[in-house]
C-alpha positions in Angstrom: 4.3 -13.1 -15.6 4.3 -11.0 -12.5 1.0 -10.1 -10.9 0.2 -7.9 -7.8 -3.2 -8.6 -6.5 -4.6 -6.1 -4.0 -7.5 -6.5 -1.7 -9.1 -4.8 1.3 -10.3 -1.5 0.0 -13.8 -0.1 0.7 -15.9 2.5 2.3 -15.3 3.5 5.9 -16.4 6.3 8.2 -14.0 8.9 9.5 -12.1 7.4 12.4 -12.5 3.9 11.1 -9.9 1.3 10.0 -9.1 -0.7 6.9 -6.4 -3.2 6.0 -5.0 -3.5 2.5 -3.2 -6.5 1.3 -1.0 -7.1 -1.8 0.2 -10.5 -2.9 2.9 -10.7 -5.6 3.0 -13.8 -7.7 5.1 -14.9 -10.6 8.8 -14.8 -11.3 10.0 -12.0 -8.9 13.4 -12.4 -7.5 15.3 -10.2 -5.2 12.5 -7.9 -4.0 14.0 -5.2 -2.0 11.2 -2.6 -1.5 7.5 -3.1 -1.1 5.2 -0.1 -0.7 1.9 1.7 -1.1 1.2 4.8 -3.1 -2.1 6.6 -3.4 -3.7 8.9 -5.8 -6.7 11.2 -5.0 -8.8 12.8 -7.7 -7.0 15.7 -9.4 -3.8 15.0 -7.4 -0.5 13.3 -8.2 0.3 9.8 -7.0 2.2 10.0 -3.7 4.1 7.6 -1.6 2.2 6.5 1.5 4.6 3.9 3.1 7.4 1.6 2.1 9.3 -1.3 3.7 12.6 -2.8 2.7 13.7 -6.4 3.0 15.4 -5.8 6.3 12.2 -4.3 7.8 13.0 -0.6 7.9 10.0 1.5 7.1 9.2 4.9 5.7 5.9 6.8 6.1 4.6 10.0 4.6 4.2 12.7 7.3 0.4 12.7 6.7 0.0 9.1 7.8 2.6 8.7 10.5 1.1 7.2 13.7 -2.0 6.1 11.9 -0.8 3.7 9.2 1.4 0.6 9.6 3.1 -1.2 6.8 4.3 -4.8 7.2 5.4 -7.6 4.9 5.6 -11.3 4.7 8.8 -12.1 2.8 8.1 -15.8 2.5 4.8 -15.1 0.6 5.8 -11.8 -1.1 2.9 -10.1 0.5 2.7 -6.5 1.8 0.0 -5.1 4.1 -1.1 -1.6 5.0 -3.1 -1.3 8.3 -4.9 2.1 8.3 -6.4 3.5 11.5 -8.0 6.8 12.4 -8.9 7.3 8.8 -9.6 10.8 7.6 -11.6 12.2 4.8 -8.4 13.2 3.1 -7.2 9.6 3.0 -9.8 8.9 0.3 -7.9 7.8 -2.8 -7.0 4.8 -5.0 -4.2 2.9 -3.2 -1.6 1.2 -5.4 0.8 -1.5 -4.3 4.4 -1.2 -5.6 7.1 -3.8 -5.6 10.7 -3.3 -6.8 13.3 -5.8 -7.7 16.6 -5.2 -9.5 15.7 -3.6 -12.8 12.0 -3.9 -12.3 9.1 -2.0 -10.8 5.6 -3.6 -10.5 2.2 -2.0 -9.7 -1.0 -3.4 -8.5 -4.3 -2.6 -10.1 -5.4 -0.2 -7.4 -7.8 -0.4 -4.5 -10.4 2.3 -3.8 -10.5 3.6 -0.2 -13.3 6.0 0.5 -13.6 7.7 3.8 -17.0 9.3 4.2 -19.6 10.0 6.8 
């Protein structure tokens, strides 16, 4: 059984930083994309950042220059370093992992940016 375990969410002031982690365990083979999505209250889930096996990354325009995605292929772990956080970054952040024929989601980590 595949599990994605997220950690690192919390409450932070505007301008602050947080780091999210997502560790995938179980029988996952051939992971080719790992990423982070977020969903704010009343809004659709949106892609924040993704990284493919070769290391190429993609970011939503709203987070470029502030967020950095990275991955540890040996441990099937993906990270999201978030800096210069804004009020509008408040959301539940979901880890997403894709392998051939499968898509997995984490349970979600609440990130709240508030003064």
